[in-house]
VMD Tcl script that builds the backbone (N, CA, C; Angstrom):
set m [mol new atoms 540]
animate dup $m
set s [atomselect $m all]
$s set {name element resname resid chain x y z} {
  {N N MET 1 A 59.202 60.457 16.606}
  {CA C MET 1 A 60.347 59.605 16.804}
  {C C MET 1 A 60.088 58.293 16.038}
  {N N PRO 2 A 61.008 57.883 15.221}
  {CA C PRO 2 A 60.826 56.641 14.458}
  {C C PRO 2 A 60.727 55.421 15.374}
  {N N HIS 3 A 60.054 54.372 14.862}
  {CA C HIS 3 A 59.812 53.155 15.623}
  {C C HIS 3 A 61.120 52.489 16.072}
  {N N ALA 4 A 62.114 52.431 15.216}
  {CA C ALA 4 A 63.388 51.790 15.546}
  {C C ALA 4 A 64.083 52.516 16.708}
  {N N GLU 5 A 63.982 53.845 16.720}
  {CA C GLU 5 A 64.599 54.616 17.789}
  {C C GLU 5 A 63.899 54.357 19.123}
  {N N LYS 6 A 62.559 54.267 19.101}
  {CA C LYS 6 A 61.807 53.946 20.322}
  {C C LYS 6 A 62.189 52.576 20.853}
  {N N MET 7 A 62.309 51.611 19.966}
  {CA C MET 7 A 62.673 50.247 20.370}
  {C C MET 7 A 64.076 50.228 20.986}
  {N N GLY 8 A 64.976 51.022 20.414}
  {CA C GLY 8 A 66.331 51.092 20.943}
  {C C GLY 8 A 66.351 51.645 22.367}
  {N N LYS 9 A 65.531 52.673 22.643}
  {CA C LYS 9 A 65.456 53.252 23.990}
  {C C LYS 9 A 64.833 52.262 24.965}
  {N N ARG 10 A 63.812 51.547 24.538}
  {CA C ARG 10 A 63.196 50.531 25.411}
  {C C ARG 10 A 64.201 49.448 25.766}
  {N N ARG 11 A 64.948 48.993 24.765}
  {CA C ARG 11 A 65.950 47.952 24.981}
  {C C ARG 11 A 67.020 48.451 25.952}
  {N N GLN 12 A 67.398 49.740 25.812}
  {CA C GLN 12 A 68.395 50.333 26.697}
  {C C GLN 12 A 67.892 50.352 28.145}
  {N N LYS 13 A 66.625 50.754 28.349}
  {CA C LYS 13 A 66.047 50.761 29.690}
  {C C LYS 13 A 65.985 49.356 30.256}
  {N N SER 14 A 65.601 48.395 29.439}
  {CA C SER 14 A 65.511 47.001 29.877}
  {C C SER 14 A 66.879 46.488 30.300}
  {N N ASN 15 A 67.909 46.821 29.518}
  {CA C ASN 15 A 69.264 46.384 29.858}
  {C C ASN 15 A 69.735 47.006 31.168}
  {N N CYS 16 A 69.383 48.287 31.420}
  {CA C CYS 16 A 69.774 48.947 32.666}
  {C C CYS 16 A 69.144 48.269 33.870}
  {N N SER 17 A 67.857 47.929 33.772}
  {CA C SER 17 A 67.202 47.277 34.903}
  {C C SER 17 A 67.775 45.891 35.125}
  {N N LYS 18 A 68.128 45.192 34.053}
  {CA C LYS 18 A 68.740 43.871 34.223}
  {C C LYS 18 A 70.117 43.990 34.851}
  {N N LEU 19 A 70.851 45.039 34.507}
  {CA C LEU 19 A 72.161 45.244 35.110}
  {C C LEU 19 A 72.009 45.513 36.609}
  {N N PHE 20 A 71.024 46.309 36.991}
  {CA C PHE 20 A 70.800 46.592 38.403}
  {C C PHE 20 A 70.455 45.313 39.160}
  {N N GLU 21 A 69.637 44.478 38.578}
  {CA C GLU 21 A 69.260 43.213 39.215}
  {C C GLU 21 A 70.451 42.282 39.393}
  {N N GLN 22 A 71.461 42.423 38.542}
  {CA C GLN 22 A 72.614 41.534 38.596}
  {C C GLN 22 A 73.694 42.014 39.571}
  {N N LEU 23 A 73.495 43.200 40.156}
  {CA C LEU 23 A 74.456 43.660 41.149}
  {C C LEU 23 A 74.483 42.696 42.331}
  {N N PRO 24 A 75.614 42.578 42.994}
  {CA C PRO 24 A 75.662 41.730 44.191}
  {C C PRO 24 A 74.702 42.258 45.269}
  {N N ASN 25 A 74.160 41.351 46.046}
  {CA C ASN 25 A 73.214 41.728 47.096}
  {C C ASN 25 A 73.786 42.770 48.042}
  {N N GLU 26 A 75.071 42.691 48.328}
  {CA C GLU 26 A 75.705 43.626 49.247}
  {C C GLU 26 A 75.645 45.060 48.728}
  {N N ILE 27 A 75.806 45.236 47.419}
  {CA C ILE 27 A 75.748 46.583 46.831}
  {C C ILE 27 A 74.312 47.097 46.855}
  {N N ILE 28 A 73.355 46.244 46.535}
  {CA C ILE 28 A 71.944 46.650 46.592}
  {C C ILE 28 A 71.581 47.005 48.032}
  {N N ALA 29 A 72.036 46.220 48.989}
  {CA C ALA 29 A 71.767 46.519 50.405}
  {C C ALA 29 A 72.377 47.864 50.792}
  {N N GLU 30 A 73.575 48.154 50.302}
  {CA C GLU 30 A 74.218 49.439 50.582}
  {C C GLU 30 A 73.394 50.592 49.995}
  {N N ILE 31 A 72.880 50.422 48.805}
  {CA C ILE 31 A 72.022 51.441 48.188}
  {C C ILE 31 A 70.764 51.630 49.027}
  {N N PHE 32 A 70.149 50.541 49.444}
  {CA C PHE 32 A 68.940 50.611 50.280}
  {C C PHE 32 A 69.206 51.365 51.586}
  {N N SER 33 A 70.418 51.235 52.122}
  {CA C SER 33 A 70.723 51.852 53.416}
  {C C SER 33 A 70.715 53.379 53.352}
  {N N TYR 34 A 70.829 53.946 52.163}
  {CA C TYR 34 A 70.797 55.395 52.003}
  {C C TYR 34 A 69.386 55.936 51.766}
  {N N LEU 35 A 68.418 55.054 51.639}
  {CA C LEU 35 A 67.062 55.458 51.283}
  {C C LEU 35 A 66.087 55.171 52.411}
  {N N ASN 36 A 65.019 55.941 52.459}
  {CA C ASN 36 A 63.943 55.688 53.414}
  {C C ASN 36 A 63.296 54.354 53.077}
  {N N GLY 37 A 63.080 53.532 54.076}
  {CA C GLY 37 A 62.505 52.208 53.869}
  {C C GLY 37 A 61.168 52.235 53.153}
  {N N PHE 38 A 60.356 53.256 53.413}
  {CA C PHE 38 A 59.062 53.333 52.743}
  {C C PHE 38 A 59.235 53.563 51.252}
  {N N ASP 39 A 60.166 54.434 50.878}
  {CA C ASP 39 A 60.429 54.679 49.462}
  {C C ASP 39 A 60.928 53.410 48.776}
  {N N VAL 40 A 61.816 52.708 49.441}
  {CA C VAL 40 A 62.356 51.472 48.884}
  {C C VAL 40 A 61.250 50.423 48.736}
  {N N MET 41 A 60.434 50.286 49.765}
  {CA C MET 41 A 59.354 49.295 49.719}
  {C C MET 41 A 58.376 49.585 48.582}
  {N N PHE 42 A 57.979 50.841 48.441}
  {CA C PHE 42 A 57.020 51.175 47.390}
  {C C PHE 42 A 57.637 51.125 45.997}
  {N N SER 43 A 58.941 51.283 45.903}
  {CA C SER 43 A 59.608 51.275 44.600}
  {C C SER 43 A 59.994 49.878 44.124}
  {N N PHE 44 A 60.386 49.004 45.047}
  {CA C PHE 44 A 60.972 47.733 44.633}
  {C C PHE 44 A 60.159 46.490 45.019}
  {N N SER 45 A 59.117 46.644 45.801}
  {CA C SER 45 A 58.469 45.458 46.380}
  {C C SER 45 A 57.775 44.549 45.373}
  {N N LYS 46 A 57.310 45.067 44.279}
  {CA C LYS 46 A 56.563 44.241 43.328}
  {C C LYS 46 A 57.380 43.831 42.106}
  {N N LEU 47 A 58.675 44.080 42.121}
  {CA C LEU 47 A 59.478 43.783 40.939}
  {C C LEU 47 A 59.675 42.285 40.717}
  {N N ASN 48 A 60.207 41.612 41.706}
  {CA C ASN 48 A 60.414 40.164 41.577}
  {C C ASN 48 A 60.749 39.580 42.954}
  {N N HIS 49 A 60.836 38.291 43.015}
  {CA C HIS 49 A 61.079 37.593 44.282}
  {C C HIS 49 A 62.440 37.977 44.877}
  {N N HIS 50 A 63.446 38.131 44.033}
  {CA C HIS 50 A 64.784 38.492 44.491}
  {C C HIS 50 A 64.758 39.805 45.265}
  {N N PHE 51 A 64.137 40.837 44.700}
  {CA C PHE 51 A 64.066 42.129 45.391}
  {C C PHE 51 A 63.196 42.043 46.637}
  {N N GLN 52 A 62.143 41.258 46.573}
  {CA C GLN 52 A 61.277 41.093 47.743}
  {C C GLN 52 A 62.088 40.541 48.923}
  {N N CYS 53 A 62.905 39.555 48.670}
  {CA C CYS 53 A 63.747 38.976 49.722}
  {C C CYS 53 A 64.768 39.985 50.248}
  {N N LEU 54 A 65.366 40.766 49.351}
  {CA C LEU 54 A 66.331 41.783 49.769}
  {C C LEU 54 A 65.662 42.858 50.627}
  {N N LEU 55 A 64.457 43.238 50.269}
  {CA C LEU 55 A 63.727 44.243 51.042}
  {C C LEU 55 A 63.483 43.766 52.466}
  {N N PHE 56 A 63.050 42.533 52.595}
  {CA C PHE 56 A 62.745 42.011 53.922}
  {C C PHE 56 A 63.994 41.875 54.784}
  {N N GLU 57 A 65.121 41.620 54.139}
  {CA C GLU 57 A 66.343 41.423 54.910}
  {C C GLU 57 A 67.095 42.724 55.208}
  {N N TYR 58 A 67.134 43.637 54.244}
  {CA C TYR 58 A 68.018 44.794 54.369}
  {C C TYR 58 A 67.331 46.136 54.579}
  {N N CYS 59 A 66.051 46.221 54.420}
  {CA C CYS 59 A 65.341 47.486 54.570}
  {C C CYS 59 A 65.003 47.678 56.049}
  {N N GLN 60 A 65.709 48.607 56.734}
  {CA C GLN 60 A 65.603 48.709 58.185}
  {C C GLN 60 A 65.427 50.136 58.699}
  {N N TYR 61 A 65.421 51.136 57.821}
  {CA C TYR 61 A 65.351 52.534 58.239}
  {C C TYR 61 A 64.072 53.172 57.711}
  {N N PHE 62 A 63.173 53.565 58.629}
  {CA C PHE 62 A 61.847 54.024 58.228}
  {C C PHE 62 A 61.531 55.387 58.834}
  {N N ASP 63 A 61.361 56.371 57.960}
  {CA C ASP 63 A 61.025 57.734 58.348}
  {C C ASP 63 A 59.580 58.001 57.945}
  {N N CYS 64 A 58.717 58.180 58.928}
  {CA C CYS 64 A 57.277 58.337 58.690}
  {C C CYS 64 A 56.849 59.781 58.516}
  {N N GLN 65 A 57.768 60.697 58.378}
  {CA C GLN 65 A 57.404 62.106 58.311}
  {C C GLN 65 A 56.641 62.483 57.050}
  {N N SER 66 A 56.668 61.685 56.039}
  {CA C SER 66 A 55.989 62.068 54.800}
  {C C SER 66 A 55.080 60.979 54.255}
  {N N ILE 67 A 54.652 60.062 55.104}
  {CA C ILE 67 A 53.766 59.008 54.617}
  {C C ILE 67 A 52.438 59.050 55.372}
  {N N SER 68 A 51.428 58.500 54.748}
  {CA C SER 68 A 50.110 58.468 55.377}
  {C C SER 68 A 50.009 57.274 56.331}
  {N N LYS 69 A 48.985 57.299 57.147}
  {CA C LYS 69 A 48.751 56.185 58.075}
  {C C LYS 69 A 48.496 54.899 57.304}
  {N N SER 70 A 47.758 54.990 56.213}
  {CA C SER 70 A 47.466 53.784 55.427}
  {C C SER 70 A 48.734 53.229 54.770}
  {N N GLN 71 A 49.649 54.096 54.332}
  {CA C GLN 71 A 50.915 53.629 53.773}
  {C C GLN 71 A 51.756 52.952 54.854}
  {N N PHE 72 A 51.775 53.535 56.042}
  {CA C PHE 72 A 52.511 52.935 57.152}
  {C C PHE 72 A 51.938 51.554 57.467}
  {N N ASP 73 A 50.609 51.465 57.563}
  {CA C ASP 73 A 49.960 50.185 57.858}
  {C C ASP 73 A 50.272 49.148 56.796}
  {N N LEU 74 A 50.260 49.554 55.538}
  {CA C LEU 74 A 50.528 48.626 54.441}
  {C C LEU 74 A 51.939 48.052 54.541}
  {N N VAL 75 A 52.918 48.922 54.726}
  {CA C VAL 75 A 54.308 48.455 54.826}
  {C C VAL 75 A 54.503 47.623 56.082}
  {N N SER 76 A 53.961 48.075 57.203}
  {CA C SER 76 A 54.180 47.334 58.449}
  {C C SER 76 A 53.458 45.993 58.450}
  {N N GLN 77 A 52.421 45.873 57.642}
  {CA C GLN 77 A 51.703 44.599 57.543}
  {C C GLN 77 A 52.538 43.552 56.801}
  {N N TYR 78 A 53.279 43.983 55.789}
  {CA C TYR 78 A 54.020 43.041 54.947}
  {C C TYR 78 A 55.517 42.972 55.240}
  {N N HIS 79 A 56.011 43.868 56.051}
  {CA C HIS 79 A 57.441 43.879 56.344}
  {C C HIS 79 A 57.668 43.435 57.785}
  {N N ASN 80 A 58.767 42.797 58.035}
  {CA C ASN 80 A 59.104 42.321 59.371}
  {C C ASN 80 A 59.582 43.490 60.235}
  {N N LYS 81 A 58.688 44.032 61.033}
  {CA C LYS 81 A 59.009 45.190 61.871}
  {C C LYS 81 A 60.045 44.848 62.937}
  {N N ASN 82 A 60.212 43.590 63.242}
  {CA C ASN 82 A 61.215 43.181 64.231}
  {C C ASN 82 A 62.631 43.532 63.787}
  {N N GLN 83 A 62.833 43.747 62.503}
  {CA C GLN 83 A 64.160 44.057 61.974}
  {C C GLN 83 A 64.416 45.554 61.847}
  {N N TRP 84 A 63.419 46.368 62.056}
  {CA C TRP 84 A 63.597 47.812 61.893}
  {C C TRP 84 A 64.601 48.329 62.910}
  {N N LYS 85 A 65.538 49.153 62.446}
  {CA C LYS 85 A 66.556 49.714 63.327}
  {C C LYS 85 A 66.346 51.200 63.589}
  {N N LEU 86 A 65.709 51.894 62.669}
  {CA C LEU 86 A 65.460 53.317 62.831}
  {C C LEU 86 A 63.993 53.600 62.542}
  {N N LEU 87 A 63.372 54.370 63.418}
  {CA C LEU 87 A 61.983 54.768 63.213}
  {C C LEU 87 A 61.843 56.233 63.592}
  {N N ARG 88 A 61.252 57.012 62.703}
  {CA C ARG 88 A 60.969 58.425 62.968}
  {C C ARG 88 A 59.478 58.642 62.747}
  {N N ILE 89 A 58.794 59.057 63.813}
  {CA C ILE 89 A 57.367 59.348 63.710}
  {C C ILE 89 A 57.153 60.813 64.046}
  {N N SER 90 A 56.082 61.386 63.488}
  {CA C SER 90 A 55.901 62.821 63.615}
  {C C SER 90 A 54.438 63.213 63.526}
  {N N ASP 91 A 54.097 64.285 64.232}
  {CA C ASP 91 A 52.815 64.961 64.067}
  {C C ASP 91 A 53.124 66.298 63.405}
  {N N ASP 92 A 53.050 66.354 62.116}
  {CA C ASP 92 A 53.245 67.631 61.439}
  {C C ASP 92 A 52.137 67.818 60.412}
  {N N LYS 93 A 52.265 68.815 59.553}
  {CA C LYS 93 A 51.179 69.092 58.611}
  {C C LYS 93 A 50.970 67.959 57.604}
  {N N HIS 94 A 51.988 67.167 57.352}
  {CA C HIS 94 A 51.853 66.039 56.418}
  {C C HIS 94 A 51.331 64.782 57.102}
  {N N THR 95 A 51.566 64.666 58.404}
  {CA C THR 95 A 51.149 63.471 59.153}
  {C C THR 95 A 50.479 63.870 60.463}
  {N N PRO 96 A 49.339 64.562 60.400}
  {CA C PRO 96 A 48.686 65.007 61.643}
  {C C PRO 96 A 48.214 63.825 62.493}
  {N N ASN 97 A 48.426 63.935 63.803}
  {CA C ASN 97 A 48.000 62.931 64.785}
  {C C ASN 97 A 48.629 61.552 64.580}
  {N N PHE 98 A 49.735 61.484 63.883}
  {CA C PHE 98 A 50.352 60.182 63.605}
  {C C PHE 98 A 50.908 59.545 64.872}
  {N N VAL 99 A 51.513 60.331 65.762}
  {CA C VAL 99 A 52.092 59.768 66.983}
  {C C VAL 99 A 50.997 59.137 67.833}
  {N N GLU 100 A 49.885 59.818 67.979}
  {CA C GLU 100 A 48.763 59.270 68.739}
  {C C GLU 100 A 48.240 57.984 68.084}
  {N N TYR 101 A 48.111 58.001 66.762}
  {CA C TYR 101 A 47.677 56.814 66.011}
  {C C TYR 101 A 48.652 55.664 66.236}
  {N N PHE 102 A 49.929 55.958 66.136}
  {CA C PHE 102 A 50.961 54.946 66.337}
  {C C PHE 102 A 50.841 54.312 67.723}
  {N N CYS 103 A 50.653 55.146 68.741}
  {CA C CYS 103 A 50.550 54.651 70.124}
  {C C CYS 103 A 49.304 53.782 70.322}
  {N N GLN 104 A 48.255 54.056 69.601}
  {CA C GLN 104 A 47.024 53.276 69.736}
  {C C GLN 104 A 47.128 51.900 69.095}
  {N N PHE 105 A 47.848 51.794 67.981}
  {CA C PHE 105 A 47.819 50.564 67.198}
  {C C PHE 105 A 49.131 49.778 67.159}
  {N N TYR 106 A 50.203 50.347 67.674}
  {CA C TYR 106 A 51.498 49.666 67.616}
  {C C TYR 106 A 52.172 49.728 68.976}
  {N N SER 107 A 53.049 48.779 69.206}
  {CA C SER 107 A 53.802 48.707 70.451}
  {C C SER 107 A 55.286 48.664 70.120}
  {N N LEU 108 A 56.055 49.565 70.722}
  {CA C LEU 108 A 57.496 49.530 70.502}
  {C C LEU 108 A 58.079 48.199 70.964}
  {N N ILE 109 A 57.605 47.716 72.095}
  {CA C ILE 109 A 58.136 46.486 72.690}
  {C C ILE 109 A 57.877 45.279 71.795}
  {N N ASN 110 A 56.639 45.123 71.353}
  {CA C ASN 110 A 56.267 43.934 70.582}
  {C C ASN 110 A 56.550 44.048 69.095}
  {N N ASP 111 A 56.380 45.233 68.538}
  {CA C ASP 111 A 56.498 45.387 67.086}
  {C C ASP 111 A 57.886 45.819 66.622}
  {N N PHE 112 A 58.638 46.537 67.459}
  {CA C PHE 112 A 59.914 47.113 67.034}
  {C C PHE 112 A 61.014 46.870 68.069}
  {N N PRO 113 A 61.242 45.653 68.484}
  {CA C PRO 113 A 62.176 45.387 69.595}
  {C C PRO 113 A 63.645 45.655 69.272}
  {N N ARG 114 A 64.025 45.733 68.013}
  {CA C ARG 114 A 65.432 45.931 67.645}
  {C C ARG 114 A 65.787 47.382 67.323}
  {N N LEU 115 A 64.899 48.298 67.618}
  {CA C LEU 115 A 65.174 49.697 67.301}
  {C C LEU 115 A 66.475 50.161 67.946}
  {N N GLN 116 A 67.283 50.830 67.144}
  {CA C GLN 116 A 68.509 51.438 67.647}
  {C C GLN 116 A 68.369 52.956 67.699}
  {N N SER 117 A 67.476 53.486 66.882}
  {CA C SER 117 A 67.275 54.926 66.836}
  {C C SER 117 A 65.775 55.215 66.740}
  {N N LEU 118 A 65.299 56.072 67.617}
  {CA C LEU 118 A 63.889 56.465 67.631}
  {C C LEU 118 A 63.807 57.975 67.702}
  {N N SER 119 A 63.014 58.556 66.815}
  {CA C SER 119 A 62.756 59.996 66.824}
  {C C SER 119 A 61.257 60.210 66.851}
  {N N ILE 120 A 60.823 61.043 67.788}
  {CA C ILE 120 A 59.414 61.409 67.906}
  {C C ILE 120 A 59.385 62.925 67.774}
  {N N ILE 121 A 58.881 63.409 66.652}
  {CA C ILE 121 A 58.998 64.819 66.303}
  {C C ILE 121 A 57.618 65.485 66.279}
  {N N ASN 122 A 57.572 66.747 66.668}
  {CA C ASN 122 A 56.359 67.574 66.574}
  {C C ASN 122 A 55.144 66.951 67.246}
  {N N MET 123 A 55.355 66.283 68.346}
  {CA C MET 123 A 54.223 65.650 69.021}
  {C C MET 123 A 53.455 66.664 69.857}
  {N N ASN 124 A 52.208 66.376 70.091}
  {CA C ASN 124 A 51.356 67.229 70.910}
  {C C ASN 124 A 51.736 66.996 72.372}
  {N N ILE 125 A 52.259 68.011 73.029}
  {CA C ILE 125 A 52.757 67.832 74.395}
  {C C ILE 125 A 51.649 67.617 75.418}
  {N N TYR 126 A 50.414 67.833 75.020}
  {CA C TYR 126 A 49.308 67.680 75.960}
  {C C TYR 126 A 48.749 66.258 75.991}
  {N N ASN 127 A 49.186 65.409 75.096}
  {CA C ASN 127 A 48.764 64.006 75.115}
  {C C ASN 127 A 49.712 63.213 76.007}
  {N N ASN 128 A 49.156 62.269 76.730}
  {CA C ASN 128 A 49.971 61.398 77.571}
  {C C ASN 128 A 50.245 60.124 76.773}
  {N N TYR 129 A 51.390 60.077 76.146}
  {CA C TYR 129 A 51.697 58.967 75.251}
  {C C TYR 129 A 52.222 57.754 76.015}
  {N N THR 130 A 51.738 56.588 75.632}
  {CA C THR 130 A 52.204 55.332 76.226}
  {C C THR 130 A 53.605 54.983 75.748}
  {N N ILE 131 A 54.060 55.659 74.744}
  {CA C ILE 131 A 55.351 55.344 74.147}
  {C C ILE 131 A 56.496 55.513 75.145}
  {N N PHE 132 A 56.375 56.485 76.060}
  {CA C PHE 132 A 57.451 56.737 77.017}
  {C C PHE 132 A 57.616 55.596 78.016}
  {N N SER 133 A 56.533 54.962 78.382}
  {CA C SER 133 A 56.632 53.841 79.325}
  {C C SER 133 A 57.286 52.625 78.684}
  {N N GLN 134 A 57.326 52.575 77.363}
  {CA C GLN 134 A 57.921 51.442 76.657}
  {C C GLN 134 A 59.418 51.622 76.401}
  {N N LEU 135 A 59.922 52.821 76.542}
  {CA C LEU 135 A 61.327 53.096 76.226}
  {C C LEU 135 A 62.325 52.202 76.961}
  {N N PRO 136 A 62.161 51.952 78.249}
  {CA C PRO 136 A 63.155 51.109 78.938}
  {C C PRO 136 A 63.265 49.691 78.383}
  {N N SER 137 A 62.258 49.227 77.700}
  {CA C SER 137 A 62.291 47.880 77.128}
  {C C SER 137 A 63.067 47.814 75.817}
  {N N LEU 138 A 63.421 48.955 75.278}
  {CA C LEU 138 A 64.189 48.985 74.024}
  {C C LEU 138 A 65.675 48.914 74.348}
  {N N THR 139 A 66.161 47.725 74.602}
  {CA C THR 139 A 67.529 47.521 75.079}
  {C C THR 139 A 68.591 47.841 74.024}
  {N N ASN 140 A 68.227 47.883 72.745}
  {CA C ASN 140 A 69.186 48.194 71.687}
  {C C ASN 140 A 69.234 49.680 71.350}
  {N N LEU 141 A 68.388 50.468 71.984}
  {CA C LEU 141 A 68.275 51.884 71.652}
  {C C LEU 141 A 69.551 52.645 72.015}
  {N N ILE 142 A 70.170 53.271 71.002}
  {CA C ILE 142 A 71.381 54.053 71.231}
  {C C ILE 142 A 71.174 55.530 70.897}
  {N N SER 143 A 70.067 55.866 70.222}
  {CA C SER 143 A 69.787 57.256 69.872}
  {C C SER 143 A 68.302 57.536 70.070}
  {N N LEU 144 A 68.009 58.609 70.795}
  {CA C LEU 144 A 66.621 58.986 71.064}
  {C C LEU 144 A 66.474 60.486 70.872}
  {N N THR 145 A 65.518 60.870 70.033}
  {CA C THR 145 A 65.202 62.270 69.804}
  {C C THR 145 A 63.725 62.462 70.108}
  {N N ILE 146 A 63.439 63.411 70.988}
  {CA C ILE 146 A 62.053 63.692 71.356}
  {C C ILE 146 A 61.828 65.185 71.215}
  {N N GLY 147 A 60.850 65.544 70.415}
  {CA C GLY 147 A 60.543 66.949 70.194}
  {C C GLY 147 A 59.295 67.365 70.952}
  {N N CYS 148 A 59.302 68.579 71.438}
  {CA C CYS 148 A 58.133 69.205 72.085}
  {C C CYS 148 A 57.658 68.462 73.317}
  {N N VAL 149 A 58.546 68.237 74.250}
  {CA C VAL 149 A 58.143 67.599 75.499}
  {C C VAL 149 A 59.030 68.106 76.621}
  {N N CYS 150 A 58.485 68.154 77.811}
  {CA C CYS 150 A 59.269 68.549 78.982}
  {C C CYS 150 A 59.052 67.539 80.097}
  {N N GLY 151 A 59.896 67.595 81.098}
  {CA C GLY 151 A 59.934 66.610 82.171}
  {C C GLY 151 A 58.644 66.367 82.900}
  {N N GLU 152 A 57.813 67.389 83.059}
  {CA C GLU 152 A 56.589 67.157 83.822}
  {C C GLU 152 A 55.622 66.227 83.095}
  {N N LYS 153 A 55.824 65.989 81.831}
  {CA C LYS 153 A 54.963 65.086 81.073}
  {C C LYS 153 A 55.551 63.681 80.957}
  {N N MET 154 A 56.747 63.470 81.478}
  {CA C MET 154 A 57.428 62.191 81.292}
  {C C MET 154 A 57.749 61.541 82.629}
  {N N SER 155 A 57.589 60.234 82.650}
  {CA C SER 155 A 58.044 59.489 83.821}
  {C C SER 155 A 59.515 59.129 83.594}
  {N N PRO 156 A 60.248 58.896 84.657}
  {CA C PRO 156 A 61.667 58.546 84.505}
  {C C PRO 156 A 61.838 57.231 83.732}
  {N N PHE 157 A 62.923 57.143 83.005}
  {CA C PHE 157 A 63.242 55.903 82.302}
  {C C PHE 157 A 64.746 55.722 82.283}
  {N N ASP 158 A 65.164 54.475 82.205}
  {CA C ASP 158 A 66.577 54.127 82.228}
  {C C ASP 158 A 66.925 53.491 80.883}
  {N N LEU 159 A 67.879 54.069 80.195}
  {CA C LEU 159 A 68.337 53.544 78.904}
  {C C LEU 159 A 69.860 53.419 78.947}
  {N N PRO 160 A 70.369 52.307 79.466}
  {CA C PRO 160 A 71.814 52.185 79.705}
  {C C PRO 160 A 72.676 52.210 78.444}
  {N N ASN 161 A 72.144 51.827 77.290}
  {CA C ASN 161 A 72.947 51.801 76.067}
  {C C ASN 161 A 72.863 53.090 75.253}
  {N N LEU 162 A 72.068 54.034 75.716}
  {CA C LEU 162 A 71.856 55.275 74.978}
  {C C LEU 162 A 73.146 56.078 74.876}
  {N N LYS 163 A 73.485 56.475 73.659}
  {CA C LYS 163 A 74.685 57.268 73.416}
  {C C LYS 163 A 74.333 58.682 72.955}
  {N N ARG 164 A 73.102 58.855 72.454}
  {CA C ARG 164 A 72.686 60.161 71.931}
  {C C ARG 164 A 71.261 60.441 72.392}
  {N N LEU 165 A 71.068 61.586 73.043}
  {CA C LEU 165 A 69.754 61.989 73.518}
  {C C LEU 165 A 69.522 63.440 73.125}
  {N N VAL 166 A 68.410 63.698 72.432}
  {CA C VAL 166 A 68.087 65.053 71.994}
  {C C VAL 166 A 66.655 65.369 72.404}
  {N N PHE 167 A 66.491 66.443 73.175}
  {CA C PHE 167 A 65.179 66.991 73.517}
  {C C PHE 167 A 65.090 68.373 72.891}
  {N N THR 168 A 63.945 68.708 72.365}
  {CA C THR 168 A 63.758 70.058 71.834}
  {C C THR 168 A 62.574 70.714 72.533}
  {N N SER 169 A 62.556 72.021 72.515}
  {CA C SER 169 A 61.452 72.827 73.058}
  {C C SER 169 A 61.269 72.651 74.555}
  {N N CYS 170 A 62.327 72.504 75.284}
  {CA C CYS 170 A 62.216 72.360 76.730}
  {C C CYS 170 A 63.262 73.259 77.393}
  {N N ALA 171 A 62.779 74.293 78.084}
  {CA C ALA 171 A 63.706 75.217 78.744}
  {C C ALA 171 A 64.206 74.667 80.076}
  {N N ASP 172 A 63.384 73.886 80.757}
  {CA C ASP 172 A 63.731 73.366 82.080}
  {C C ASP 172 A 64.297 71.955 81.940}
  {N N ILE 173 A 65.592 71.791 82.163}
  {CA C ILE 173 A 66.214 70.467 82.042}
  {C C ILE 173 A 66.616 69.887 83.394}
  {N N ASN 174 A 66.125 70.477 84.481}
  {CA C ASN 174 A 66.479 69.996 85.819}
  {C C ASN 174 A 65.973 68.584 86.088}
  {N N TRP 175 A 64.976 68.139 85.379}
  {CA C TRP 175 A 64.398 66.814 85.594}
  {C C TRP 175 A 65.247 65.705 84.988}
  {N N ILE 176 A 66.218 66.059 84.150}
  {CA C ILE 176 A 67.070 65.048 83.513}
  {C C ILE 176 A 68.132 64.620 84.509}
  {N N LYS 177 A 68.214 63.331 84.753}
  {CA C LYS 177 A 69.200 62.784 85.681}
  {C C LYS 177 A 70.261 62.037 84.859}
  {N N VAL 178 A 71.484 62.437 85.010}
  {CA C VAL 178 A 72.581 61.817 84.290}
  {C C VAL 178 A 73.329 60.904 85.260}
  {N N ILE 179 A 73.465 59.655 84.870}
  {CA C ILE 179 A 74.186 58.674 85.685}
  {C C ILE 179 A 75.556 58.477 85.052}
  {N N GLN 180 A 76.584 58.659 85.841}
  {CA C GLN 180 A 77.927 58.523 85.282}
  {C C GLN 180 A 78.589 57.269 85.758}
}
mol reanalyze $m
mol bondsrecalc $m
mol representation Tube
mol addrep $m
């Protein structure tokens, strides 16, 4: 490829990135809302001060199903967890023992008080997680998904603002009390 053609492609890429930076903050925030917060943080955090500020303000949805513990720690160390609205944690083949790790080092009450949606997927039902005792303190929680758990492992909790509740892998639902 001739030198002039390479320079033209570089200039084109540079112009595209400058155009993206010039978009209104509201449009960039809308784009961020469709992406996993971890992907956004790792993709945009070191670009410039403008993007750094947008990340801290608008990046609020974090799915931990495909990230390592060290990646989670890195993002949570530099990002304001108080603003997170959605959190999905999981014990699966990509993130083994993550729920237990999360319970040992993080607190829903202190670290994630604004959560509106929480999903705990593929957890080991034989562990007694402290996470359940913290649920009533999440006053903004409107959606809760819990996988692989049944009533005998859970203490009762009251979530008055909850609009969506999903339990998986539980045949006995007699322990669920619905208040009308």
